[in-house]
N, C-alpha and C positions, 0 to 999 in steps of 0.2 A: 547565528556570529558567521560572518563566512571568512572562508579562511584559505591563505595565498598555496595553500600546499594543494595537488591534487590526489583527488578521491581515487581510485582506478576500483571498477568494479567490473568482477567478471563475472556473467551469469553463462551456462548452461544453453542451447535453444528450447527448452522445454521450461527453461525458469524463465525466458522471455516472453515464450508465450504465454505463460502464466500470468507475466504482467501486466503483458498487454491486454490478457481478461479483466486482472482486478480494471487498469485503468477505464477501460471501454465499459463494462460492467456496472462502474459505483462507482469512479473518481472524479472522471470527464464532466458527468453532471454535477458532481457537487461542486468543481471548479465554477463552472457556468454562472451556477445558483449564485456564489459570493459576489460576482460582476451582477448580475440581474438583480442584488437584494440593494447594493451600496448604496448607500443614500447621501455621502460626504464621501470629500478626498482621499481621509485616510484610510476611506473603508473600500475603496479602488483601487487605492496602492496598495492595501493588506491583500486583494482577490487577485490582482497583479500577480504579486510576489508567491501569492498559490499554485498560480496558473505557469509561474517560473517554471519551479519545481517540481510542478506536472508533466512541464516539455523537457523538463532535463532527465525522467525517469521513462518517460516517451523515447528520446535518444537512447537511453538503454536499451528497450525494445526492438529501436531500427539499427543498434549493435556499435554503439557509442560503449567505447572500456573506460568511461573515469566520468565524472563529474566535472561539472564547470567550476571552475576556482571560484567564481562569483555568487558559488550558489549558498546560501544560506542552509549550512550541513544540520545545526540544530535542530531549525526547525524541521527541515524534510527527513533526519531521524525522529523525530516528535510526533508527526506525521503519518513515518512507517509503522513507528509503537504504536499509535491512537487503533490505526485500519488492521494490524495483527491483532490488538486487544478486540476489534467487532467482530471480526473471523472467530477467535475463541468463543466469546458467548455465545456465538451464531449454529456452531457446531455444536456447544451444551445444553444450549436451547431445544436442537436436534437430535440429542443424545435422549435428552429426559421427555419429550415426546414420543420418541420410540420406546422408550421404557413405559411408557403407561399407555401402551395400544394393548387393547386386548389379545390374547393369544388367539390366533387364528385368520386375524385381521392384518391385511396384507396392504389395504390400499392405501398408497401414501407413502409407506414406508421407504421402498424403494427410491425416491422421488428424494427423501432426506437423505438417505444414506449420501446420494449421488450428489448435493446441497454442501455435505458434509465433508465431502472428501473433497470437492471442487477449493472450498472454506478452509479448507488443509493445506489446499497448494498456495492458496493465498499468502496466507500463513507463515509456509515455509521461507517462500522468497522474499518477503517483509524480513523476517530474523537474518537470511541470507544477505540482504543487502545493509541492516542496522550492522551486523557482522562488521562488513568488507569496511564502513563507515568508521567502524570504532577501532578496526584496526591500521586503519589508513592515518585515522588521527594522532591514535596511542597518547601522546604526552597534553595532548589540547584536550580538553573540558569541553563534550558534548552533552 
């Protein structure tokens, strides 16, 4: 659903860096995979819409303070929620691996902790944007 209201998004510098890391590390390639895998015009249109939402997030990284009025807010919110859930699952997986590591074995644990910290930061920035979308849309169902 596109909305005619302006959705303001305020991110700190650290959050913009975290969002940039999420985009460059995970989402950029996924966006282009959709284009490469498109077989029909409808597939290309869906992939293009996803890339436009990715571009709106990239604009936030670059200092923009609102989402474009023609953005499909519901789809963007849904994608942010899915990315958030993926990060939660990854942190849970790392926690399980750390818990299963025998006492005294430290190889790889620091790397898992570091990746969990990055995934946790990705979760927080997704939550923050979702919260601002929800607040701006208020009575508008997203």
